[in-house]
C-alpha positions as CSV (number, residue, x, y, z in Angstrom):
1,M,-16.8,6.1,-7.5
2,S,-13.4,7.3,-6.5
3,S,-11.5,9.6,-8.9
4,N,-8.2,8.2,-7.7
5,P,-6.8,6.0,-10.5
6,R,-5.2,3.7,-8.0
7,T,-8.2,3.1,-5.9
8,S,-10.6,2.8,-8.9
9,K,-8.3,0.2,-10.6
10,R,-8.4,-2.0,-7.5
11,R,-12.1,-2.1,-6.9
12,L,-13.8,-5.4,-6.6
13,I,-15.3,-7.3,-9.5
14,P,-18.5,-5.5,-10.3
15,T,-21.9,-7.2,-10.1
16,A,-23.5,-8.7,-13.1
17,A,-26.3,-6.1,-12.9
18,S,-23.8,-3.2,-13.1
19,L,-22.0,-4.7,-16.0
20,I,-25.2,-5.3,-17.9
21,G,-26.3,-1.8,-17.1
22,S,-23.2,-0.2,-18.5
23,A,-22.6,-2.5,-21.5
24,V,-25.5,-4.7,-22.5
25,V,-28.6,-2.7,-21.9
26,A,-27.1,0.4,-23.5
27,Y,-26.1,-1.5,-26.6
28,G,-29.2,-3.6,-26.8
29,A,-31.7,-0.7,-26.4
30,Y,-30.1,1.9,-28.6
31,K,-27.6,0.5,-31.1
32,A,-28.5,-3.0,-32.2
33,I,-31.9,-2.3,-33.6
34,E,-30.9,1.1,-35.0
35,F,-28.8,-0.3,-37.8
36,A,-31.6,-2.6,-38.9
37,W,-34.5,-0.1,-38.6
38,N,-32.7,2.7,-40.3
39,Y,-32.7,0.6,-43.4
40,W,-36.1,-0.9,-43.0
41,D,-37.5,0.5,-46.2
42,D,-34.2,0.8,-48.2
43,E,-33.8,-0.7,-51.6
44,P,-30.6,-2.1,-53.2
45,N,-28.5,0.4,-55.0
46,Q,-29.8,1.2,-58.5
47,E,-26.7,-0.2,-60.2
48,E,-27.2,-3.5,-58.4
49,E,-30.7,-4.0,-59.5
50,V,-31.6,-6.6,-62.2
51,P,-31.4,-5.0,-65.6
52,M,-34.5,-5.2,-67.8
53,H,-35.6,-3.9,-71.2
54,H,-38.2,-1.2,-70.7
55,D,-39.8,-1.8,-74.1
56,L,-40.8,-5.2,-73.0
57,V,-43.6,-6.1,-70.6
58,P,-42.2,-8.7,-68.3
59,D,-44.2,-11.9,-68.0
60,E,-45.0,-13.6,-64.7
61,P,-41.9,-15.8,-64.6
62,S,-39.7,-12.7,-65.3
63,R,-41.4,-10.7,-62.5
64,N,-40.9,-13.6,-60.1
65,F,-37.2,-13.8,-61.1
66,Q,-36.7,-10.1,-60.5
67,T,-38.4,-10.4,-57.1
68,S,-36.1,-13.2,-56.2
69,Q,-33.1,-11.2,-57.3
70,L,-34.3,-8.2,-55.3
71,R,-34.7,-10.3,-52.2
72,W,-31.3,-11.8,-52.7
73,Q,-29.7,-8.4,-52.9
74,M,-31.5,-7.1,-49.9
75,R,-30.4,-10.2,-48.0
76,R,-26.8,-9.7,-48.9
77,Q,-26.9,-6.1,-47.8
78,R,-28.4,-6.9,-44.5
79,I,-25.9,-9.7,-43.8
80,L,-23.0,-7.2,-44.5
81,R,-24.6,-4.8,-42.0
82,C,-25.0,-7.6,-39.4
83,Q,-21.3,-8.4,-39.8
84,E,-20.4,-4.8,-39.1
85,E,-22.7,-4.6,-36.1
86,A,-21.4,-7.8,-34.6
87,V,-17.9,-6.2,-34.7
88,N,-19.2,-3.0,-33.2
89,A,-21.0,-4.8,-30.4
90,L,-17.8,-6.7,-29.6
91,G,-15.9,-3.4,-29.3
92,D,-18.5,-2.2,-26.8
93,F,-18.1,-5.3,-24.7
94,L,-14.3,-5.4,-24.7
95,P,-13.8,-2.8,-21.9
96,T,-16.0,-4.9,-19.6
97,L,-14.2,-8.1,-20.6
98,R,-10.8,-6.5,-19.8
99,R,-12.0,-5.3,-16.5
100,C,-13.3,-8.7,-15.4
101,I,-10.3,-10.7,-16.7
102,E,-7.8,-8.4,-15.1
103,E,-9.6,-8.5,-11.8
104,L,-9.8,-12.3,-11.9
105,T,-6.0,-12.7,-12.7
106,D,-4.6,-9.7,-10.8
107,T,-1.1,-10.2,-9.5
108,S,-0.5,-6.8,-7.8
109,K,-0.6,-8.4,-4.4
110,E,2.1,-11.0,-5.3
111,T,4.2,-8.4,-7.0
112,K,4.1,-6.2,-3.9
113,S,5.1,-9.1,-1.7
114,L,8.0,-9.9,-4.0
115,K,9.3,-6.3,-3.7
116,E,9.0,-6.4,0.0
117,L,11.0,-9.7,0.2
118,R,14.0,-8.0,-1.5
119,T,14.8,-6.3,1.8
120,A,14.4,-9.5,3.8
121,E,17.3,-11.6,5.0
122,V,18.4,-14.2,2.4
123,N,17.6,-17.6,3.8
124,E,15.6,-20.7,3.0
125,N,12.3,-19.2,4.1
126,R,12.7,-16.2,1.8
127,R,13.6,-18.5,-1.1
128,L,10.5,-20.6,-0.6
129,K,8.3,-17.6,-0.4
130,E,9.7,-16.1,-3.6
131,Q,9.3,-19.5,-5.3
132,E,5.6,-19.6,-4.3
133,L,4.9,-16.0,-5.3
134,W,6.5,-16.5,-8.7
135,R,4.5,-19.7,-9.2
136,T,1.3,-17.8,-8.6
137,I,2.4,-14.9,-10.9
138,K,3.3,-17.5,-13.6
139,I,0.0,-19.2,-13.4
140,K,-2.1,-16.1,-13.5
141,A,0.0,-14.6,-16.4
142,F,-0.6,-17.6,-18.7
143,A,-4.2,-18.0,-17.5
144,Q,-4.9,-14.3,-18.3
145,L,-3.5,-14.7,-21.8
146,I,-5.4,-17.9,-22.7
147,A,-8.6,-17.1,-20.9
148,T,-8.7,-13.7,-22.7
149,A,-8.3,-15.4,-26.1
150,Y,-11.1,-17.9,-25.4
151,A,-13.5,-15.3,-23.9
152,H,-12.8,-12.9,-26.8
153,N,-13.8,-15.6,-29.3
154,I,-16.9,-16.6,-27.3
155,L,-18.1,-13.0,-27.4
156,F,-17.3,-12.6,-31.1
157,L,-19.0,-15.8,-32.2
158,V,-22.1,-15.5,-30.0
159,L,-22.6,-11.9,-31.0
160,T,-22.3,-12.9,-34.6
161,V,-25.0,-15.5,-34.1
162,Q,-27.4,-13.3,-32.2
163,V,-27.1,-10.1,-34.4
164,H,-27.6,-12.2,-37.5
165,L,-30.6,-14.0,-36.0
166,L,-32.2,-10.6,-35.3
167,G,-31.3,-9.2,-38.7
168,G,-32.8,-12.2,-40.4
169,K,-36.0,-11.9,-38.5
170,L,-36.3,-8.2,-39.2
171,L,-35.8,-8.8,-43.0
172,E,-38.3,-11.7,-42.9
173,E,-40.9,-9.5,-41.3
174,Q,-40.2,-6.6,-43.6
175,L,-40.7,-8.8,-46.7
176,S,-43.8,-10.4,-45.3
177,G,-45.2,-7.0,-44.7
178,R,-44.5,-5.9,-48.2
179,D,-45.9,-9.0,-49.8
180,T,-49.2,-8.5,-48.0
181,S,-49.3,-4.8,-48.9
182,S,-49.3,-3.9,-45.2
183,S,-48.8,-0.4,-43.9
184,F,-45.8,-1.4,-41.9
185,G,-43.9,1.7,-43.0
186,A,-46.4,4.0,-41.2
187,D,-44.6,6.1,-38.6
188,S,-46.7,5.0,-35.7
189,L,-46.5,1.3,-36.4
190,A,-42.8,1.5,-37.2
191,S,-42.2,3.3,-33.9
192,D,-44.1,0.5,-32.0
193,R,-42.2,-2.3,-33.8
194,M,-38.9,-0.5,-33.2
195,A,-39.6,-0.4,-29.5
196,S,-40.6,-4.0,-29.5
197,Y,-37.5,-5.1,-31.2
198,Q,-35.3,-3.0,-28.9
199,E,-36.8,-4.7,-25.9
200,S,-36.5,-8.1,-27.4
201,H,-32.8,-7.6,-28.2
202,R,-32.2,-6.1,-24.8
203,I,-33.6,-9.3,-23.2
204,V,-31.5,-11.5,-25.4
205,L,-28.3,-9.7,-24.6
206,S,-28.9,-9.4,-20.9
207,R,-30.0,-13.1,-20.5
208,T,-26.9,-14.2,-22.4
209,Y,-24.2,-12.0,-20.9
210,E,-25.4,-11.5,-17.3
211,Y,-24.3,-15.1,-16.6
212,F,-21.3,-14.9,-18.8
213,F,-19.8,-11.9,-17.1
214,G,-21.1,-12.7,-13.7
215,Q,-20.2,-16.5,-13.4
216,G,-19.3,-17.9,-16.7
217,L,-16.1,-15.9,-17.1
218,K,-14.9,-16.9,-13.6
219,L,-15.6,-20.5,-14.5
220,L,-13.5,-20.1,-17.7
221,V,-10.6,-18.5,-15.8
222,D,-10.7,-21.2,-13.1
223,S,-10.6,-23.9,-15.7
224,T,-7.7,-22.2,-17.4
225,V,-5.8,-21.9,-14.1
226,R,-6.1,-25.6,-13.5
227,A,-4.9,-26.3,-17.0
228,V,-1.9,-24.0,-16.5
229,E,-1.1,-25.5,-13.1
230,F,-1.0,-29.0,-14.7
231,T,1.0,-28.1,-17.8
232,L,3.6,-25.8,-16.2
233,E,4.0,-27.6,-13.0
234,D,7.8,-28.0,-13.6
235,W,8.3,-24.4,-14.7
236,D,10.2,-22.8,-11.8
237,V,10.9,-19.1,-12.3
238,T,13.5,-19.2,-9.5
239,H,15.5,-22.1,-10.9
240,P,18.7,-21.2,-12.8
241,S,17.6,-23.2,-15.9
242,S,14.7,-20.8,-16.4
243,I,17.0,-18.1,-17.6
244,N,17.1,-19.8,-21.0
245,T,13.4,-19.9,-21.8
246,T,12.9,-20.1,-25.6
247,K,10.1,-19.0,-27.9
248,E,9.6,-22.6,-28.9
249,M,9.1,-23.6,-25.3
250,V,6.4,-21.0,-24.7
251,H,4.7,-21.8,-28.0
252,Q,4.5,-25.5,-27.0
253,A,3.3,-24.6,-23.5
254,I,0.4,-22.5,-24.8
255,A,-0.6,-25.3,-27.2
256,D,-0.5,-27.8,-24.3
257,I,-2.5,-25.6,-22.0
258,C,-5.2,-25.2,-24.6
259,K,-5.2,-28.9,-25.3
260,K,-5.6,-29.6,-21.6
261,L,-8.4,-27.0,-21.3
262,E,-10.4,-28.7,-24.1
263,E,-10.1,-32.2,-22.8
264,R,-13.4,-34.0,-22.5
265,G,-13.6,-36.5,-19.6
266,G,-9.8,-36.5,-19.2
267,R,-9.3,-37.3,-22.9
268,S,-8.4,-35.1,-25.9
269,S,-11.1,-34.3,-28.4
270,R,-11.0,-33.1,-32.0
271,R,-14.2,-31.1,-31.4
272,A,-14.0,-27.6,-30.2
273,M,-14.7,-27.0,-26.5
274,S,-18.4,-26.5,-25.7
275,I,-19.0,-23.0,-24.5
276,L,-22.5,-23.5,-23.2
277,R,-21.3,-24.0,-19.6
278,F,-19.9,-20.4,-19.7
279,L,-23.2,-19.0,-21.0
280,Q,-25.9,-20.6,-18.9
281,P,-26.2,-22.3,-15.5
282,P,-25.8,-26.1,-15.4
283,E,-29.0,-28.1,-16.3
284,H,-30.9,-24.9,-17.2
285,G,-31.6,-22.9,-20.3
286,F,-31.0,-19.1,-20.5
287,D,-34.1,-18.1,-18.5
288,S,-37.5,-19.8,-18.3
289,S,-39.1,-16.6,-17.1
290,V,-38.7,-14.8,-20.4
291,T,-42.1,-14.2,-21.9
292,D,-41.1,-12.2,-25.0
293,D,-41.7,-14.5,-28.0
294,L,-39.0,-13.0,-30.2
295,A,-36.4,-13.0,-27.4
296,N,-37.2,-16.7,-26.6
297,S,-36.9,-17.6,-30.2
298,I,-33.5,-16.0,-30.6
299,L,-32.3,-17.5,-27.2
300,D,-33.4,-21.0,-28.3
301,E,-31.9,-20.7,-31.7
302,T,-28.7,-19.4,-30.1
303,L,-28.4,-22.6,-28.1
304,D,-29.1,-24.7,-31.1
305,L,-26.5,-22.9,-33.3
306,I,-23.8,-23.0,-30.6
307,E,-24.0,-26.8,-30.6
308,S,-24.1,-27.1,-34.4
309,P,-21.2,-28.3,-36.5
310,V,-20.9,-24.9,-38.3
311,F,-20.4,-23.1,-34.9
312,Q,-17.8,-25.8,-33.9
313,D,-15.9,-25.2,-37.2
314,A,-16.0,-21.4,-36.7
315,Q,-14.9,-21.7,-33.1
316,R,-11.9,-24.0,-34.0
317,D,-10.8,-21.8,-36.9
318,C,-11.0,-18.6,-34.7
319,H,-9.0,-20.2,-32.0
320,S,-6.3,-21.3,-34.4
321,S,-6.1,-17.9,-36.0
322,V,-6.0,-16.1,-32.7
323,L,-3.1,-18.3,-31.4
324,K,-1.2,-17.7,-34.6
325,L,-1.7,-13.9,-34.5
326,M,-0.8,-13.7,-30.8
327,C,2.5,-15.4,-31.6
328,E,3.3,-13.4,-34.7
329,H,2.3,-10.0,-33.6
330,S,2.6,-10.0,-29.8
331,W,4.2,-12.4,-27.4
332,S,7.0,-13.6,-29.7
333,K,8.4,-10.0,-29.6
334,I,9.5,-10.7,-26.0
335,F,12.3,-12.9,-27.5
336,V,13.5,-10.3,-30.0
337,D,16.9,-8.9,-29.1
338,P,17.1,-5.4,-30.7
339,R,20.9,-5.3,-29.9
340,S,21.7,-8.4,-31.9
341,P,22.2,-8.4,-35.7
342,N,18.9,-8.4,-37.6
343,A,17.0,-8.3,-34.2
344,S,17.3,-12.1,-33.9
345,I,15.3,-14.3,-31.5
346,Q,17.1,-15.0,-28.3
347,P,16.2,-17.0,-25.1
348,K,14.9,-14.9,-22.2
349,P,14.6,-15.5,-18.5
350,L,11.2,-17.0,-17.6
351,A,10.6,-14.1,-15.2
352,T,10.8,-11.7,-18.1
353,V,8.5,-13.7,-20.2
354,V,5.9,-14.0,-17.4
355,T,5.9,-10.3,-16.6
356,K,5.5,-9.3,-20.3
357,L,2.7,-11.7,-21.2
358,K,0.2,-9.1,-19.9
359,R,1.0,-7.0,-23.0
360,T,-0.3,-9.8,-25.2
361,S,-3.5,-10.0,-23.2
362,R,-4.0,-6.2,-23.7
363,S,-3.6,-6.7,-27.5
364,F,-7.3,-7.9,-27.5
365,F,-8.5,-4.5,-26.3
366,G,-8.0,-2.0,-29.1
367,E,-8.7,1.7,-28.9
368,R,-12.3,2.6,-29.4
369,S,-13.6,4.9,-32.1
370,V,-14.4,8.6,-31.6
371,G,-17.6,10.2,-32.8
372,K,-18.9,8.4,-35.9
373,Q,-15.6,7.0,-36.9
374,T,-15.5,3.2,-36.6
375,A,-12.2,1.7,-35.4
376,R,-11.0,-1.9,-35.4
377,A,-11.9,-3.6,-32.1
378,N,-8.3,-5.0,-32.1
379,L,-5.8,-6.6,-34.4
380,Y,-7.6,-10.0,-34.4
381,V,-11.0,-9.0,-35.6
382,P,-10.1,-8.1,-39.2
383,T,-8.8,-11.6,-39.7
384,L,-11.6,-13.4,-37.8
385,E,-14.4,-11.7,-39.6
386,R,-13.1,-12.9,-43.0
387,I,-12.7,-16.6,-42.0
388,P,-15.0,-18.7,-44.3
389,S,-16.5,-20.7,-41.4
390,V,-17.4,-17.4,-39.6
391,L,-19.0,-16.1,-42.7
392,E,-20.9,-19.3,-43.0
393,L,-22.0,-19.1,-39.4
394,G,-23.4,-15.6,-40.0
395,D,-25.2,-16.8,-43.1
396,V,-26.8,-19.8,-41.4
397,S,-27.8,-17.7,-38.4
398,F,-29.5,-15.1,-40.7
399,N,-31.7,-17.7,-42.4
């Protein structure tokens, strides 16, 4: 790999295998299982345990009640850890997502051509070329913004499902082992089971995201480009009227693009867009060649949950929240005039809006943590992870 930043930035879209090698396998083999296994034999905090009078010998119903309470406490602790790990996993995937999205919506070629046209003779031919170049830049800028939002939410929600599925199965096996007085905690057996779960989760992640990063993401971007082309067909950056582009116009345009993208059979739908086409090949499941029983179980349950009403609710709520946050904390700042009293909102040239939308796309890719310090993946996650429908999705997946 070249050490030159310019040449490395312009490399071709990497293969799915290389992406999975750098992002998925590393996470699946070493991190995802570690959080669960480290707490395999943990107990709820002493202060959280069910109080009992030590001078009384509990009868059978009392012992059953205490056991149920203990299981409930363990379950809540594990769900909290799953929520944290899903966010950490998302953070690990975001650099790969950014790399792919920016390659698929790159405008450096068009920008270079525009600069070269500045020295050309002013005539009709130059005007038409500038118009076409700006049209392409406009389409790619809006497509990058909206495709990034959708892809971010897909990753966040599917990781939420799969990490909770695995966490639930780990707890189920742990409790089953305790109930039968098994020697599951023995070092040799624990080591074997840890390796088994690591391999299962590696298979789950690789089968899910090989297609997503290799083909599904391109399909999402292409679909978004078509929606942008249709919605913004009359938005001409070179036309004099474009100098007065308002915040309200952009807000409505983004809403219309999303509506077009989510149409089903040419008609609008109140249901959230199905994301299965971005996660698996048409007319096929994840991979019929998978022989790992646990991996197959999680993959099958992932598909079922993605098509469930609770996932649809979480997807719709995440999308609405992300659009609102994008406006409030990112792209709306394009229209703020710092020279005006109270930094009021002012119309801007469409060319300015288009070229600055990339900053909004980058708002999805927060700075990663250093050492053992956990940082927010971006400004959206702290809101998304608290949405009631997302919490319900994790709870349902864990069961």
